[in-house]
C-alpha positions as CSV (number, residue, x, y, z in Angstrom):
1,M,-13.7,35.0,98.1
2,F,-11.8,34.9,94.8
3,V,-9.7,38.0,94.2
4,E,-7.9,38.6,90.9
5,R,-5.4,41.5,90.4
6,V,-6.0,43.1,87.0
7,Q,-4.0,45.8,85.4
8,Y,-5.6,48.6,83.3
9,G,-2.3,50.4,82.7
10,P,1.5,50.0,83.0
11,G,2.0,51.9,86.2
12,A,2.4,50.3,89.6
13,G,-0.8,52.1,90.8
14,Q,-2.9,51.2,87.8
15,Y,-4.7,48.1,88.8
16,A,-7.8,46.8,90.5
17,E,-8.9,43.8,92.6
18,W,-11.7,42.0,90.8
19,S,-14.0,39.6,92.6
20,P,-16.7,38.1,90.4
21,V,-19.9,36.4,91.5
22,E,-22.0,34.0,89.5
23,A,-25.4,35.5,88.8
24,A,-24.3,38.7,90.6
25,R,-26.9,41.3,91.8
26,G,-24.7,43.8,90.0
27,I,-21.2,45.2,90.0
28,I,-19.9,47.7,92.5
29,V,-16.7,49.7,91.8
30,V,-15.2,50.6,95.1
31,I,-13.1,53.8,95.1
32,H,-11.1,54.5,98.2
33,G,-10.5,57.9,99.7
34,G,-7.5,59.6,101.4
35,Y,-7.6,63.1,100.0
36,W,-6.1,61.8,96.7
37,R,-2.7,61.2,98.5
38,S,-0.4,58.2,97.9
39,R,-0.1,57.2,101.6
40,Y,-3.7,55.8,101.3
41,D,-4.5,52.8,99.1
42,L,-7.1,50.3,98.1
43,S,-6.6,48.4,101.4
44,L,-9.2,50.9,102.7
45,G,-11.7,49.3,100.3
46,R,-11.0,45.7,100.9
47,P,-13.4,45.2,103.9
48,L,-16.2,46.8,101.9
49,A,-15.5,44.7,98.9
50,H,-15.4,41.5,101.0
51,D,-18.7,42.3,102.7
52,L,-20.4,43.3,99.4
53,H,-19.1,40.1,97.7
54,R,-20.6,37.8,100.4
55,R,-23.9,39.7,99.8
56,G,-24.0,38.8,96.1
57,W,-22.3,41.7,94.5
58,A,-19.3,41.4,92.1
59,T,-16.7,44.0,93.2
60,L,-13.9,45.9,91.5
61,N,-11.7,47.5,94.2
62,L,-10.0,50.2,92.2
63,E,-6.5,51.6,92.8
64,Y,-5.3,54.7,91.0
65,R,-2.3,57.0,90.8
66,R,-2.4,59.5,93.7
67,I,-0.6,62.6,94.8
68,G,3.0,61.6,95.4
69,S,2.9,58.5,93.1
70,G,2.4,60.0,89.7
71,G,-1.2,61.2,90.3
72,G,-3.0,64.5,90.4
73,A,-4.9,66.2,87.6
74,P,-5.4,64.8,85.1
75,E,-3.6,61.5,85.8
76,T,-5.8,60.4,88.7
77,F,-8.9,61.1,86.6
78,D,-7.5,59.2,83.6
79,D,-7.0,56.2,85.9
80,I,-10.6,56.2,87.3
81,A,-12.0,56.3,83.7
82,A,-9.7,53.5,82.5
83,G,-10.3,51.4,85.6
84,I,-14.1,51.6,85.2
85,D,-13.8,50.8,81.5
86,L,-11.8,47.7,82.4
87,L,-15.2,46.1,83.2
88,G,-16.0,46.1,79.5
89,T,-13.3,43.4,79.2
90,L,-14.1,41.5,82.4
91,V,-17.9,41.3,81.9
92,P,-18.6,42.4,78.3
93,R,-22.3,41.4,78.4
94,H,-23.3,42.6,81.9
95,A,-26.8,44.0,81.9
96,G,-27.4,44.7,85.6
97,P,-26.5,47.7,87.8
98,I,-23.0,49.1,87.7
99,V,-22.6,51.3,90.8
100,A,-19.6,53.5,91.7
101,L,-19.2,53.5,95.5
102,G,-16.7,56.1,96.7
103,H,-15.6,57.3,100.1
104,S,-14.3,60.9,100.8
105,A,-12.0,61.7,97.8
106,G,-13.2,58.5,96.3
107,G,-16.8,59.9,96.5
108,H,-15.6,62.8,94.5
109,L,-14.0,60.5,91.9
110,A,-17.1,58.3,91.8
111,V,-19.5,61.3,91.1
112,W,-17.0,62.8,88.6
113,A,-16.8,59.5,86.7
114,A,-20.6,59.6,86.0
115,G,-20.1,62.8,84.0
116,R,-16.7,62.1,82.5
117,A,-17.8,61.7,78.9
118,R,-19.0,65.3,78.6
119,H,-15.5,66.5,79.3
120,G,-13.7,64.3,76.8
121,W,-12.8,61.2,78.8
122,P,-13.7,57.8,77.3
123,E,-16.8,56.0,78.6
124,G,-16.6,52.5,77.4
125,V,-18.6,51.3,80.5
126,R,-21.5,53.4,81.7
127,L,-22.4,53.7,85.4
128,T,-26.0,53.3,86.4
129,H,-25.8,54.8,89.9
130,V,-23.3,56.5,92.2
131,V,-23.2,56.2,96.0
132,S,-21.0,58.8,97.6
133,Q,-19.9,58.2,101.2
134,A,-18.9,61.6,102.7
135,G,-17.7,62.7,99.3
136,L,-15.8,65.8,98.4
137,L,-18.3,67.1,95.9
138,D,-17.5,70.8,95.8
139,L,-13.8,71.3,95.1
140,R,-14.1,75.1,95.0
141,A,-15.4,75.1,98.6
142,A,-12.9,72.5,99.7
143,H,-10.1,74.7,98.3
144,R,-11.6,77.8,99.9
145,D,-11.8,76.1,103.2
146,R,-8.3,74.5,102.8
147,L,-9.6,71.1,103.8
148,S,-6.9,68.7,104.8
149,G,-4.2,71.3,104.5
150,D,-5.6,72.4,101.1
151,A,-5.4,69.0,99.4
152,V,-7.3,70.4,96.5
153,A,-4.3,72.7,95.7
154,E,-2.0,69.6,95.8
155,L,-4.4,67.7,93.4
156,F,-4.0,70.5,90.9
157,G,-0.2,70.9,91.4
158,S,-0.3,74.2,93.3
159,E,1.2,75.0,96.6
160,S,-1.4,76.0,99.2
161,G,-1.2,79.7,99.9
162,A,1.1,80.6,97.0
163,V,-0.1,83.9,95.6
164,G,-0.8,83.6,91.9
165,E,-1.5,79.9,92.0
166,G,-5.1,79.6,92.9
167,S,-4.8,82.0,95.9
168,S,-4.6,85.6,96.7
169,E,-3.3,87.7,99.6
170,N,-6.8,87.2,101.1
171,G,-6.9,83.4,100.8
172,P,-7.5,80.8,98.1
173,T,-9.5,81.7,95.0
174,T,-11.6,79.4,93.0
175,D,-9.6,79.9,89.8
176,L,-7.5,76.8,90.5
177,V,-10.5,74.4,90.1
178,E,-11.5,73.6,86.6
179,A,-15.2,72.7,86.0
180,R,-14.3,69.5,84.3
181,F,-12.9,68.0,87.5
182,D,-15.5,69.3,89.9
183,P,-18.9,67.5,90.5
184,Q,-20.5,70.7,91.9
185,Q,-19.9,72.3,88.5
186,Q,-21.1,69.3,86.5
187,V,-24.8,69.1,87.5
188,P,-27.1,67.8,86.3
189,L,-26.0,64.2,85.8
190,D,-28.3,61.8,84.1
191,I,-27.9,59.0,86.6
192,P,-29.0,58.9,90.3
193,V,-26.5,60.0,92.9
194,I,-27.1,59.1,96.6
195,C,-25.0,60.9,99.1
196,L,-24.5,59.6,102.7
197,H,-22.9,61.9,105.2
198,A,-22.7,62.3,109.0
199,P,-23.2,65.7,110.6
200,D,-20.3,65.1,113.0
201,D,-17.8,64.4,110.2
202,D,-14.8,66.4,111.1
203,M,-12.8,65.6,108.0
204,V,-15.2,66.4,105.2
205,P,-18.0,68.7,106.3
206,M,-21.6,67.6,105.5
207,S,-22.1,70.8,103.6
208,Q,-20.2,69.2,100.8
209,S,-23.0,66.7,100.3
210,V,-25.9,69.0,101.2
211,G,-24.7,71.6,98.7
212,Y,-24.3,69.1,95.9
213,V,-27.7,67.5,96.4
214,R,-29.3,70.9,96.5
215,A,-27.6,72.1,93.3
216,A,-28.2,68.8,91.5
217,S,-31.9,68.7,92.5
218,R,-32.5,72.3,91.4
219,A,-30.9,71.4,88.1
220,G,-33.4,68.6,87.6
221,A,-31.1,65.6,88.5
222,Q,-32.0,62.7,90.8
223,A,-29.9,63.3,93.9
224,D,-30.6,62.3,97.5
225,L,-29.0,62.8,100.9
226,V,-29.0,60.2,103.6
227,E,-27.9,61.4,107.0
228,V,-25.9,58.8,109.0
229,T,-24.0,58.7,112.3
230,G,-20.4,57.8,113.1
231,G,-18.3,60.6,111.8
232,H,-16.1,60.2,108.7
233,F,-15.1,56.5,108.9
234,D,-18.1,54.5,110.1
235,L,-19.3,54.7,106.5
236,I,-16.5,52.3,105.6
237,E,-16.7,50.1,108.7
238,P,-18.8,46.9,108.0
239,G,-21.0,46.2,111.0
240,S,-21.6,49.9,111.8
241,S,-24.9,51.6,111.7
242,A,-23.7,53.8,108.8
243,W,-22.6,50.8,106.8
244,S,-26.0,49.3,107.3
245,Q,-27.5,52.4,105.7
246,V,-25.1,52.1,102.8
247,L,-26.2,48.5,102.3
248,G,-29.8,49.6,102.5
249,V,-29.2,52.1,99.7
250,L,-27.5,49.4,97.6
251,D,-30.3,47.0,98.2
252,S,-32.7,49.5,96.7
253,L,-30.7,49.5,93.4
254,S,-30.5,45.8,92.7
């Protein structure tokens, strides 16, 4: 498998690993998770990219600035937009599917990327589909529930529980979360979104996907929910039952 490191910006975290395929079925942009924090990196996406590549997909395993390494809002979002648009240089005449595949916080960023143009971000390359694996798709609910120690507050540069910074004496408020960063507040999108989630996920509750699909469907968008097994991480474990279901979804797109 050929892997080329390609930069889309000057920073240490602004790069991707590109693996082309001759006569590819399509391109998959792999966006790793980790609650947007710098201690997690694109190594999480390498097993997925390798398995997808051997199945005939070209892959772009995307790194981005994260909390603790120059990321947060809006820098993390700037990087996702720029990283996807890198494909316009790598494959300027691609006519097949371009799918964003994101896990956890990467699922949030993948769905966000599909609607970025309406909020002022460039869209030199347009996605055709999004596949969210246990994605954080409702940031207001994630902030309210203080998921992962209130990682949403960290994303927006606020200290969890600090009165006056997206919280109150009674707990977090939703004021911290701007609509332009939150998939739940961006429905309907005009491309299909498929959400895979396990009921026993103890890191990102399945309600994040259920609520998004319900809201998107009511707004007239094409959004589907696929229930899997294996908690939070089987979705990114090639060979698992959950990963087989991800592959089945991708097969239906090519």
